[in-house]
ROKEBA-630971 format. One record per residue (C-alpha): residue in three letters; residue number from 1; z, x, y. Coordinates in nm, 2 decimals, padded with zeros to 4 digits. Layout:
// residues N
+------+-----+--------+--------+--------+
| code | pos |     pz |     px |     py |
+------+-----+--------+--------+--------+
|  Ala | NUM |      Z |      X |      Y |
...
+------+-----+--------+--------+--------+
***
This chain:
// residues 404
+------+-----+--------+--------+--------+
| code | pos |     pz |     px |     py |
+------+-----+--------+--------+--------+
|  Met |   1 | -03.16 | -01.69 | -00.38 |
|  Ser |   2 | -03.36 | -01.37 | -00.33 |
|  Phe |   3 | -03.22 | -01.02 | -00.38 |
|  Leu |   4 | -03.25 | -00.96 |  00.00 |
|  Ser |   5 | -03.04 | -01.27 |  00.07 |
|  Leu |   6 | -02.78 | -01.16 | -00.18 |
|  Ser |   7 | -02.77 | -00.82 | -00.03 |
|  Asn |   8 | -02.72 | -00.96 |  00.32 |
|  Val |   9 | -02.44 | -01.19 |  00.20 |
|  Ala |  10 | -02.27 | -00.89 |  00.02 |
|  Ser |  11 | -02.30 | -00.68 |  00.33 |
|  Ala |  12 | -02.16 | -00.95 |  00.55 |
|  Val |  13 | -01.87 | -01.00 |  00.32 |
|  Gly |  14 | -01.81 | -00.63 |  00.31 |
|  Val |  15 | -01.81 | -00.60 |  00.69 |
|  Thr |  16 | -01.58 | -00.90 |  00.73 |
|  Ala |  17 | -01.33 | -00.77 |  00.47 |
|  Ser |  18 | -01.34 | -00.42 |  00.63 |
|  Leu |  19 | -01.27 | -00.55 |  00.97 |
|  Ile |  20 | -00.97 | -00.74 |  00.83 |
|  Trp |  21 | -00.82 | -00.42 |  00.68 |
|  Ile |  22 | -00.90 | -00.21 |  00.99 |
|  Gly |  23 | -00.73 | -00.47 |  01.21 |
|  Gln |  24 | -00.43 | -00.49 |  00.99 |
|  Phe |  25 | -00.39 | -00.12 |  00.98 |
|  Ala |  26 | -00.42 | -00.10 |  01.36 |
|  Arg |  27 | -00.14 | -00.36 |  01.40 |
|  Ile |  28 |  00.09 | -00.19 |  01.15 |
|  Phe |  29 |  00.02 |  00.16 |  01.28 |
|  Ala |  30 |  00.10 |  00.05 |  01.64 |
|  Asn |  31 |  00.44 | -00.05 |  01.51 |
|  Arg |  32 |  00.49 |  00.22 |  01.25 |
|  Arg |  33 |  00.81 |  00.34 |  01.40 |
|  Lys |  34 |  00.97 |  00.01 |  01.29 |
|  Ala |  35 |  00.89 |  00.10 |  00.93 |
|  Val |  36 |  01.23 |  00.27 |  00.88 |
|  Arg |  37 |  01.38 |  00.39 |  00.55 |
|  Leu |  38 |  01.74 |  00.30 |  00.48 |
|  Arg |  39 |  01.81 |  00.64 |  00.34 |
|  Asp |  40 |  01.73 |  00.80 |  00.68 |
|  Leu |  41 |  02.00 |  00.62 |  00.86 |
|  Ser |  42 |  02.35 |  00.74 |  00.93 |
|  Asp |  43 |  02.66 |  00.60 |  00.77 |
|  Asp |  44 |  02.90 |  00.65 |  01.06 |
|  Glu |  45 |  03.19 |  00.41 |  01.06 |
|  Pro |  46 |  03.16 |  00.13 |  01.31 |
|  Lys |  47 |  03.39 |  00.14 |  01.61 |
|  Ala |  48 |  03.58 | -00.16 |  01.49 |
|  Gly |  49 |  03.61 | -00.02 |  01.13 |
|  Trp |  50 |  03.43 | -00.12 |  00.82 |
|  Pro |  51 |  03.40 | -00.50 |  00.79 |
|  Ser |  52 |  03.47 | -00.67 |  00.46 |
|  Leu |  53 |  03.17 | -00.71 |  00.23 |
|  Ala |  54 |  03.11 | -00.92 | -00.08 |
|  Val |  55 |  02.81 | -00.84 | -00.30 |
|  Ile |  56 |  02.70 | -01.15 | -00.49 |
|  Val |  57 |  02.50 | -01.09 | -00.81 |
|  Ala |  58 |  02.34 | -01.40 | -00.97 |
|  Ala |  59 |  02.27 | -01.34 | -01.34 |
|  Arg |  60 |  02.12 | -01.56 | -01.62 |
|  Asp |  61 |  02.04 | -01.40 | -01.95 |
|  Glu |  62 |  02.04 | -01.05 | -01.81 |
|  Asp |  63 |  02.23 | -00.86 | -02.08 |
|  Ala |  64 |  01.96 | -00.59 | -02.08 |
|  Asn |  65 |  02.01 | -00.51 | -01.71 |
|  Val |  66 |  02.33 | -00.64 | -01.57 |
|  Glu |  67 |  02.57 | -00.37 | -01.68 |
|  Arg |  68 |  02.37 | -00.09 | -01.53 |
|  Ser |  69 |  02.32 | -00.29 | -01.21 |
|  Val |  70 |  02.68 | -00.38 | -01.16 |
|  Arg |  71 |  02.80 | -00.03 | -01.24 |
|  Ser |  72 |  02.57 |  00.10 | -00.96 |
|  Leu |  73 |  02.76 | -00.13 | -00.73 |
|  Leu |  74 |  03.10 | -00.03 | -00.86 |
|  Ala |  75 |  03.01 |  00.33 | -00.79 |
|  Gln |  76 |  02.97 |  00.25 | -00.42 |
|  Asp |  77 |  03.22 |  00.41 | -00.19 |
|  Tyr |  78 |  03.23 |  00.13 |  00.06 |
|  Pro |  79 |  03.60 |  00.08 |  00.15 |
|  Ala |  80 |  03.61 | -00.30 |  00.19 |
|  Leu |  81 |  03.40 | -00.41 | -00.10 |
|  Glu |  82 |  03.43 | -00.69 | -00.35 |
|  Ile |  83 |  03.16 | -00.77 | -00.61 |
|  Ile |  84 |  03.12 | -01.13 | -00.73 |
|  Ala |  85 |  02.90 | -01.16 | -01.04 |
|  Val |  86 |  02.79 | -01.52 | -01.12 |
|  Asp |  87 |  02.71 | -01.58 | -01.48 |
|  Asp |  88 |  02.47 | -01.88 | -01.45 |
|  Arg |  89 |  02.48 | -02.06 | -01.79 |
|  Ser |  90 |  02.37 | -01.75 | -01.98 |
|  Ser |  91 |  02.29 | -01.79 | -02.35 |
|  Asp |  92 |  02.31 | -01.42 | -02.43 |
|  Arg |  93 |  02.59 | -01.16 | -02.38 |
|  Thr |  94 |  02.57 | -01.15 | -02.00 |
|  Gly |  95 |  02.90 | -01.33 | -01.95 |
|  Thr |  96 |  03.08 | -01.11 | -02.20 |
|  Ile |  97 |  02.95 | -00.79 | -02.05 |
|  Leu |  98 |  03.06 | -00.91 | -01.70 |
|  Asp |  99 |  03.40 | -01.00 | -01.82 |
|  Thr | 100 |  03.44 | -00.66 | -01.99 |
|  Leu | 101 |  03.34 | -00.48 | -01.66 |
|  Ala | 102 |  03.58 | -00.70 | -01.46 |
|  Arg | 103 |  03.87 | -00.58 | -01.68 |
|  Glu | 104 |  03.78 | -00.22 | -01.60 |
|  Ala | 105 |  03.73 | -00.27 | -01.23 |
|  Gly | 106 |  03.97 | -00.48 | -01.01 |
|  Arg | 107 |  03.71 | -00.54 | -00.74 |
|  Leu | 108 |  03.47 | -00.72 | -00.97 |
|  Gln | 109 |  03.52 | -01.10 | -00.99 |
|  Val | 110 |  03.32 | -01.30 | -01.24 |
|  Val | 111 |  03.23 | -01.67 | -01.18 |
|  His | 112 |  03.11 | -01.86 | -01.48 |
|  Val | 113 |  02.87 | -02.15 | -01.41 |
|  Thr | 114 |  02.86 | -02.40 | -01.70 |
|  Asp | 115 |  02.65 | -02.68 | -01.55 |
|  Leu | 116 |  02.37 | -02.73 | -01.29 |
|  Pro | 117 |  02.43 | -02.99 | -01.03 |
|  Ser | 118 |  02.15 | -03.23 | -00.93 |
|  Gly | 119 |  01.93 | -03.11 | -00.65 |
|  Trp | 120 |  01.98 | -02.74 | -00.71 |
|  Leu | 121 |  01.80 | -02.45 | -00.87 |
|  Gly | 122 |  02.01 | -02.24 | -01.10 |
|  Lys | 123 |  01.98 | -01.93 | -00.88 |
|  Thr | 124 |  02.06 | -02.10 | -00.55 |
|  Asn | 125 |  02.35 | -02.28 | -00.70 |
|  Ala | 126 |  02.49 | -01.96 | -00.85 |
|  Met | 127 |  02.46 | -01.77 | -00.52 |
|  Gln | 128 |  02.62 | -02.06 | -00.33 |
|  Arg | 129 |  02.91 | -02.06 | -00.58 |
|  Gly | 130 |  02.95 | -01.68 | -00.53 |
|  Ala | 131 |  02.95 | -01.72 | -00.15 |
|  Glu | 132 |  03.22 | -01.98 | -00.17 |
|  Ala | 133 |  03.44 | -01.75 | -00.38 |
|  Thr | 134 |  03.50 | -01.50 | -00.09 |
|  Asn | 135 |  03.62 | -01.48 |  00.26 |
|  Ala | 136 |  03.43 | -01.15 |  00.34 |
|  Arg | 137 |  03.27 | -01.11 |  00.68 |
|  Trp | 138 |  02.94 | -01.00 |  00.53 |
|  Leu | 139 |  02.75 | -01.12 |  00.22 |
|  Leu | 140 |  02.49 | -00.93 |  00.02 |
|  Phe | 141 |  02.29 | -01.14 | -00.21 |
|  Thr | 142 |  02.11 | -00.94 | -00.48 |
|  Asp | 143 |  01.97 | -00.97 | -00.83 |
|  Ala | 144 |  02.11 | -00.85 | -01.17 |
|  Asp | 145 |  01.84 | -00.59 | -01.23 |
|  Ile | 146 |  01.87 | -00.40 | -00.90 |
|  Leu | 147 |  02.00 | -00.04 | -00.89 |
|  Phe | 148 |  02.18 |  00.11 | -00.58 |
|  Thr | 149 |  02.24 |  00.47 | -00.50 |
|  Pro | 150 |  02.58 |  00.58 | -00.37 |
|  Gly | 151 |  02.62 |  00.54 |  00.00 |
|  Val | 152 |  02.36 |  00.27 |  00.05 |
|  Leu | 153 |  02.61 |  00.00 |  00.15 |
|  Arg | 154 |  02.77 |  00.22 |  00.41 |
|  Arg | 155 |  02.43 |  00.29 |  00.57 |
|  Ala | 156 |  02.33 | -00.08 |  00.57 |
|  Leu | 157 |  02.66 | -00.20 |  00.72 |
|  Ala | 158 |  02.67 |  00.08 |  00.98 |
|  Leu | 159 |  02.32 | -00.03 |  01.10 |
|  Ala | 160 |  02.40 | -00.40 |  01.10 |
|  Glu | 161 |  02.72 | -00.35 |  01.30 |
|  Arg | 162 |  02.57 | -00.09 |  01.54 |
|  Glu | 163 |  02.27 | -00.31 |  01.62 |
|  Gly | 164 |  02.45 | -00.65 |  01.61 |
|  Leu | 165 |  02.23 | -00.78 |  01.34 |
|  Asp | 166 |  02.28 | -01.11 |  01.16 |
|  His | 167 |  02.04 | -01.05 |  00.86 |
|  Leu | 168 |  01.92 | -00.73 |  00.71 |
|  Thr | 169 |  01.68 | -00.73 |  00.42 |
|  Val | 170 |  01.55 | -00.43 |  00.23 |
|  Ser | 171 |  01.23 | -00.38 |  00.02 |
|  Pro | 172 |  01.32 | -00.22 | -00.31 |
|  Asp | 173 |  01.15 |  00.08 | -00.46 |
|  Ala | 174 |  00.95 | -00.08 | -00.74 |
|  Ile | 175 |  00.97 |  00.14 | -01.05 |
|  Thr | 176 |  00.65 |  00.14 | -01.24 |
|  His | 177 |  00.57 |  00.30 | -01.57 |
|  Ser | 178 |  00.20 |  00.21 | -01.62 |
|  Val | 179 | -00.13 |  00.20 | -01.44 |
|  Gly | 180 | -00.14 | -00.18 | -01.47 |
|  Glu | 181 |  00.20 | -00.22 | -01.30 |
|  Arg | 182 |  00.09 |  00.01 | -01.02 |
|  Leu | 183 | -00.24 | -00.17 | -00.98 |
|  Phe | 184 | -00.05 | -00.49 | -00.93 |
|  Met | 185 |  00.22 | -00.36 | -00.70 |
|  Val | 186 | -00.02 | -00.17 | -00.47 |
|  Leu | 187 | -00.21 | -00.48 | -00.39 |
|  Phe | 188 |  00.11 | -00.69 | -00.37 |
|  Ser | 189 |  00.24 | -00.45 | -00.10 |
|  Leu | 190 | -00.08 | -00.47 |  00.10 |
|  Leu | 191 | -00.09 | -00.85 |  00.09 |
|  Phe | 192 |  00.28 | -00.87 |  00.17 |
|  Ser | 193 |  00.21 | -00.69 |  00.50 |
|  Phe | 194 |  00.00 | -00.98 |  00.61 |
|  Lys | 195 |  00.27 | -01.24 |  00.54 |
|  Ser | 196 |  00.56 | -01.05 |  00.70 |
|  Pro | 197 |  00.44 | -00.78 |  00.94 |
|  Gln | 198 |  00.73 | -00.56 |  01.05 |
|  Ala | 199 |  00.70 | -00.59 |  01.43 |
|  Arg | 200 |  00.67 | -00.97 |  01.42 |
|  Val | 201 |  00.97 | -01.02 |  01.19 |
|  Glu | 202 |  01.19 | -00.86 |  01.46 |
|  Asp | 203 |  01.03 | -01.05 |  01.74 |
|  Arg | 204 |  01.24 | -01.36 |  01.82 |
|  Glu | 205 |  00.94 | -01.55 |  01.95 |
|  Ser | 206 |  00.73 | -01.50 |  01.64 |
|  Arg | 207 |  00.76 | -01.73 |  01.34 |
|  Ala | 208 |  00.71 | -01.44 |  01.10 |
|  Ser | 209 |  01.02 | -01.39 |  00.88 |
|  Ile | 210 |  01.12 | -01.21 |  00.57 |
|  Gly | 211 |  01.39 | -01.22 |  00.30 |
|  Ile | 212 |  01.39 | -01.02 | -00.02 |
|  Gly | 213 |  01.60 | -01.12 | -00.32 |
|  Ala | 214 |  01.69 | -00.76 | -00.40 |
|  Phe | 215 |  01.88 | -00.71 | -00.08 |
|  Asn | 216 |  01.96 | -01.00 |  00.16 |
|  Leu | 217 |  02.26 | -00.89 |  00.37 |
|  Val | 218 |  02.38 | -01.18 |  00.59 |
|  Arg | 219 |  02.67 | -01.22 |  00.83 |
|  Ala | 220 |  02.90 | -01.48 |  00.66 |
|  Glu | 221 |  02.95 | -01.68 |  00.98 |
|  Val | 222 |  02.57 | -01.71 |  01.02 |
|  Phe | 223 |  02.53 | -01.81 |  00.65 |
|  Glu | 224 |  02.78 | -02.09 |  00.70 |
|  Thr | 225 |  02.62 | -02.20 |  01.03 |
|  Ile | 226 |  02.28 | -02.26 |  00.86 |
|  Gly | 227 |  02.45 | -02.45 |  00.57 |
|  Gly | 228 |  02.43 | -02.17 |  00.32 |
|  Phe | 229 |  02.17 | -02.24 |  00.05 |
|  Lys | 230 |  02.21 | -02.61 |  00.08 |
|  Arg | 231 |  01.89 | -02.66 |  00.29 |
|  Val | 232 |  01.69 | -02.44 |  00.05 |
|  Ala | 233 |  01.86 | -02.55 | -00.27 |
|  Leu | 234 |  01.53 | -02.63 | -00.44 |
|  Ser | 235 |  01.32 | -02.36 | -00.29 |
|  Val | 236 |  01.18 | -02.14 | -00.56 |
|  Asp | 237 |  01.12 | -01.86 | -00.31 |
|  Glu | 238 |  01.48 | -01.90 | -00.19 |
|  Asp | 239 |  01.50 | -01.53 | -00.07 |
|  Met | 240 |  01.21 | -01.57 |  00.17 |
|  Arg | 241 |  01.34 | -01.91 |  00.29 |
|  Leu | 242 |  01.69 | -01.78 |  00.35 |
|  Gly | 243 |  01.54 | -01.52 |  00.58 |
|  Gln | 244 |  01.32 | -01.78 |  00.75 |
|  Ala | 245 |  01.62 | -02.02 |  00.81 |
|  Ile | 246 |  01.82 | -01.74 |  00.97 |
|  Lys | 247 |  01.52 | -01.63 |  01.19 |
|  Tyr | 248 |  01.44 | -01.99 |  01.30 |
|  Ala | 249 |  01.81 | -02.05 |  01.39 |
|  Gly | 250 |  01.78 | -01.78 |  01.65 |
|  Tyr | 251 |  01.96 | -01.49 |  01.48 |
|  Arg | 252 |  01.87 | -01.12 |  01.47 |
|  Asn | 253 |  01.68 | -01.00 |  01.17 |
|  Arg | 254 |  01.58 | -00.65 |  01.05 |
|  His | 255 |  01.37 | -00.52 |  00.76 |
|  Leu | 256 |  01.40 | -00.17 |  00.61 |
|  Phe | 257 |  01.24 |  00.01 |  00.32 |
|  Gly | 258 |  01.48 |  00.10 |  00.03 |
|  Thr | 259 |  01.29 |  00.41 | -00.08 |
|  Gly | 260 |  01.52 |  00.61 | -00.31 |
|  Asp | 261 |  01.81 |  00.38 | -00.24 |
|  Val | 262 |  01.74 |  00.03 | -00.38 |
|  Ala | 263 |  01.53 |  00.02 | -00.69 |
|  Val | 264 |  01.41 | -00.23 | -00.95 |
|  Arg | 265 |  01.19 | -00.23 | -01.26 |
|  Trp | 266 |  01.06 | -00.57 | -01.17 |
|  Gln | 267 |  00.84 | -00.64 | -01.47 |
|  Val | 268 |  00.72 | -00.45 | -01.78 |
|  Gly | 269 |  00.34 | -00.41 | -01.80 |
|  Leu | 270 |  00.06 | -00.58 | -01.62 |
|  Gly | 271 |  00.11 | -00.90 | -01.83 |
|  Gly | 272 |  00.47 | -00.90 | -01.72 |
|  Met | 273 |  00.36 | -00.87 | -01.36 |
|  Ile | 274 |  00.13 | -01.17 | -01.39 |
|  Arg | 275 |  00.40 | -01.38 | -01.57 |
|  Gly | 276 |  00.66 | -01.26 | -01.31 |
|  Val | 277 |  00.48 | -01.44 | -01.02 |
|  Glu | 278 |  00.41 | -01.75 | -01.23 |
|  Lys | 279 |  00.69 | -01.95 | -01.06 |
|  Asn | 280 |  00.65 | -01.80 | -00.71 |
|  Phe | 281 |  00.29 | -01.79 | -00.61 |
|  Phe | 282 |  00.21 | -02.16 | -00.59 |
|  Ala | 283 |  00.56 | -02.23 | -00.46 |
|  Ala | 284 |  00.52 | -01.98 | -00.18 |
|  Leu | 285 |  00.22 | -02.19 | -00.06 |
|  Asp | 286 |  00.44 | -02.51 | -00.06 |
|  Phe | 287 |  00.25 | -02.64 | -00.36 |
|  Arg | 288 | -00.06 | -02.71 | -00.15 |
|  Leu | 289 | -00.38 | -02.69 | -00.35 |
|  Pro | 290 | -00.62 | -02.64 | -00.05 |
|  Ile | 291 | -00.41 | -02.34 |  00.07 |
|  Ala | 292 | -00.41 | -02.20 | -00.28 |
|  Ile | 293 | -00.79 | -02.21 | -00.29 |
|  Val | 294 | -00.81 | -02.04 |  00.05 |
|  Ala | 295 | -00.56 | -01.77 | -00.06 |
|  Thr | 296 | -00.76 | -01.71 | -00.37 |
|  Leu | 297 | -01.09 | -01.67 | -00.18 |
|  Phe | 298 | -00.91 | -01.44 |  00.07 |
|  Ile | 299 | -00.78 | -01.21 | -00.21 |
|  Leu | 300 | -01.13 | -01.19 | -00.36 |
|  Val | 301 | -01.31 | -01.12 | -00.03 |
|  Ala | 302 | -01.06 | -00.87 |  00.09 |
|  Thr | 303 | -01.05 | -00.67 | -00.23 |
|  Leu | 304 | -01.41 | -00.68 | -00.34 |
|  Gly | 305 | -01.59 | -00.69 |  00.00 |
|  Pro | 306 | -01.55 | -00.33 |  00.12 |
|  Thr | 307 | -01.66 | -00.18 | -00.21 |
|  Leu | 308 | -01.96 | -00.41 | -00.24 |
|  Gly | 309 | -02.06 | -00.33 |  00.12 |
|  Leu | 310 | -02.08 |  00.04 |  00.04 |
|  Phe | 311 | -02.39 | -00.02 | -00.16 |
|  Val | 312 | -02.59 | -00.28 |  00.04 |
|  Gly | 313 | -02.70 | -00.35 |  00.39 |
|  Pro | 314 | -02.78 | -00.12 |  00.69 |
|  Trp | 315 | -02.62 |  00.22 |  00.73 |
|  Trp | 316 | -02.38 |  00.11 |  01.00 |
|  Ala | 317 | -02.24 | -00.17 |  00.78 |
|  Arg | 318 | -02.19 |  00.08 |  00.49 |
|  Ala | 319 | -02.01 |  00.32 |  00.73 |
|  Leu | 320 | -01.79 |  00.04 |  00.84 |
|  Cys | 321 | -01.70 | -00.05 |  00.48 |
|  Ala | 322 | -01.61 |  00.32 |  00.42 |
|  Ile | 323 | -01.39 |  00.31 |  00.72 |
|  Gly | 324 | -01.23 | -00.01 |  00.60 |
|  Ile | 325 | -01.14 |  00.16 |  00.26 |
|  Val | 326 | -00.99 |  00.46 |  00.44 |
|  Ala | 327 | -00.79 |  00.22 |  00.67 |
|  Thr | 328 | -00.66 |  00.04 |  00.37 |
|  Met | 329 | -00.54 |  00.37 |  00.22 |
|  Ala | 330 | -00.36 |  00.46 |  00.54 |
|  Leu | 331 | -00.21 |  00.11 |  00.56 |
|  Leu | 332 | -00.07 |  00.15 |  00.21 |
|  Gly | 333 |  00.09 |  00.48 |  00.32 |
|  Ile | 334 |  00.30 |  00.28 |  00.57 |
|  Val | 335 |  00.39 | -00.04 |  00.38 |
|  Asp | 336 |  00.44 |  00.10 |  00.03 |
|  Ala | 337 |  00.82 |  00.09 | -00.02 |
|  Ser | 338 |  00.80 |  00.33 | -00.32 |
|  Gly | 339 |  00.71 |  00.63 | -00.10 |
|  Arg | 340 |  00.51 |  00.78 | -00.39 |
|  Arg | 341 |  00.18 |  00.80 | -00.20 |
|  Tyr | 342 | -00.04 |  00.59 | -00.43 |
|  Trp | 343 | -00.31 |  00.57 | -00.17 |
|  Phe | 344 | -00.59 |  00.65 | -00.42 |
|  Tyr | 345 | -00.50 |  00.32 | -00.60 |
|  Val | 346 | -00.68 |  00.15 | -00.31 |
|  Leu | 347 | -01.00 |  00.25 | -00.49 |
|  Thr | 348 | -00.89 |  00.01 | -00.78 |
|  Leu | 349 | -00.87 | -00.30 | -00.55 |
|  Pro | 350 | -01.20 | -00.44 | -00.70 |
|  Ile | 351 | -01.00 | -00.45 | -01.03 |
|  Ser | 352 | -00.66 | -00.56 | -00.90 |
|  Gly | 353 | -00.81 | -00.82 | -00.67 |
|  Pro | 354 | -00.95 | -01.05 | -00.94 |
|  Ile | 355 | -00.63 | -00.99 | -01.14 |
|  Met | 356 | -00.42 | -01.10 | -00.85 |
|  Ala | 357 | -00.65 | -01.40 | -00.79 |
|  Tyr | 358 | -00.61 | -01.49 | -01.16 |
|  Ala | 359 | -00.23 | -01.47 | -01.12 |
|  Leu | 360 | -00.24 | -01.72 | -00.83 |
|  Ile | 361 | -00.48 | -01.95 | -01.02 |
|  Arg | 362 | -00.26 | -01.93 | -01.33 |
|  Ser | 363 |  00.05 | -02.01 | -01.13 |
|  Thr | 364 | -00.12 | -02.31 | -00.97 |
|  Leu | 365 | -00.26 | -02.45 | -01.29 |
|  Leu | 366 |  00.06 | -02.41 | -01.50 |
|  Thr | 367 |  00.26 | -02.58 | -01.23 |
|  Trp | 368 |  00.02 | -02.88 | -01.23 |
|  Lys | 369 |  00.00 | -02.89 | -01.60 |
|  Arg | 370 |  00.38 | -02.89 | -01.65 |
|  Gln | 371 |  00.42 | -03.10 | -01.34 |
|  Gly | 372 |  00.70 | -02.87 | -01.24 |
|  Val | 373 |  00.82 | -02.51 | -01.23 |
|  Ser | 374 |  00.97 | -02.36 | -01.55 |
|  Trp | 375 |  01.24 | -02.10 | -01.46 |
|  Arg | 376 |  01.49 | -01.95 | -01.70 |
|  Gly | 377 |  01.48 | -02.23 | -01.95 |
|  Thr | 378 |  01.49 | -02.52 | -01.69 |
|  Leu | 379 |  01.19 | -02.73 | -01.58 |
|  Tyr | 380 |  01.22 | -02.84 | -01.22 |
|  Pro | 381 |  01.00 | -03.15 | -01.16 |
|  Leu | 382 |  00.71 | -03.09 | -00.92 |
|  Ser | 383 |  00.77 | -03.42 | -00.74 |
|  Glu | 384 |  01.13 | -03.32 | -00.67 |
|  Leu | 385 |  01.02 | -02.97 | -00.55 |
|  Lys | 386 |  00.75 | -03.11 | -00.32 |
|  Ala | 387 |  00.99 | -03.37 | -00.17 |
|  His | 388 |  01.23 | -03.08 | -00.10 |
|  Val | 389 |  00.96 | -02.87 |  00.07 |
|  Gly | 390 |  00.88 | -03.16 |  00.30 |
|  Leu | 391 |  01.25 | -03.21 |  00.41 |
|  Arg | 392 |  01.31 | -02.83 |  00.43 |
|  Asn | 393 |  01.00 | -02.77 |  00.65 |
|  Tyr | 394 |  01.09 | -03.06 |  00.88 |
|  Trp | 395 |  01.44 | -02.91 |  00.92 |
|  Leu | 396 |  01.30 | -02.56 |  00.99 |
|  His | 397 |  01.07 | -02.71 |  01.25 |
|  Glu | 398 |  01.36 | -02.88 |  01.42 |
|  Val | 399 |  01.58 | -02.58 |  01.41 |
|  Trp | 400 |  01.30 | -02.36 |  01.55 |
|  His | 401 |  01.25 | -02.58 |  01.85 |
|  Ser | 402 |  01.62 | -02.64 |  01.91 |
|  Thr | 403 |  01.68 | -02.26 |  01.95 |
|  Arg | 404 |  01.38 | -02.17 |  02.16 |
+------+-----+--------+--------+--------+
***
């Protein structure tokens, strides 16, 4: 292929990718007022008083994080609060730490899970067990490494009651300590905006949905109506699927940013980031190889295209690529939950793009090699997971059409 042909291809890829980013920015910008931060909301007591709330924390081998996380919950001033920490077959000091904390705080209950029933993931089973241990009107499902600032639960419940919500999920502030971690999280935030655009999540007629494991607040009655976690018992991306089930069943959803209120040090280092999505990436695509290939190509085109297009092709194409890069920076300013204005990291997308594509390829190949997903010391067979996906998706399809 001649240099001119390569130049034309690169220019076309750059223009295409730039139009994608410009279009995404335009959609998100038009609905930017929906990008609300939890910390900006009032904590006025609902007219009917504060409803009972149970925070359910699933923990397996989390002795490095669980005490700090649970203490941040115990420090909450929510008046009708109980905390249920589920020790899911931990082999470290997690259970001991939780029992010690429970002796200090009367509103902390510890549930010890010693065996994993067939047809369940460890995490979904743990959260289901936690939900069954309370009669609270609201359930907040969270992880054992999440940190909460004082007052966050009041603001969340005040909004949920005021707006008559059934499900409220919050994007945590991802704490990063290295350039590699920020490279990964910036692109992750940008790509996530395609999967769960804010405005469409709250549109009852749209299939777009969202659920985030750091903060999934659900009305208990709704949780019971959809069958709890039973229908998503083998869903590796159970947080997203819980949100999807609630949305498809016709209930009201809302998504907020947890900037300064809900935080997590998700993984340590770039290598930790890549390993952290090992179980999720291919699972989020329903273990479909053709979709994984398309997703990989999309990531590469979207991240490499605008930069390549700056250096080849006619002037108007180069100008469009420059506009595409600026639009991506502006988009990040809206969708980045950290609020730290990392807009300049958009210039590193030609680096983070191939890294993200590698993470997806790695997730796919490891799942096929193992013929399953390895998660916290347990291998879940791929055949069983794929069978579950088929049944779950059929159920979601039926639920959607029965409520519309």
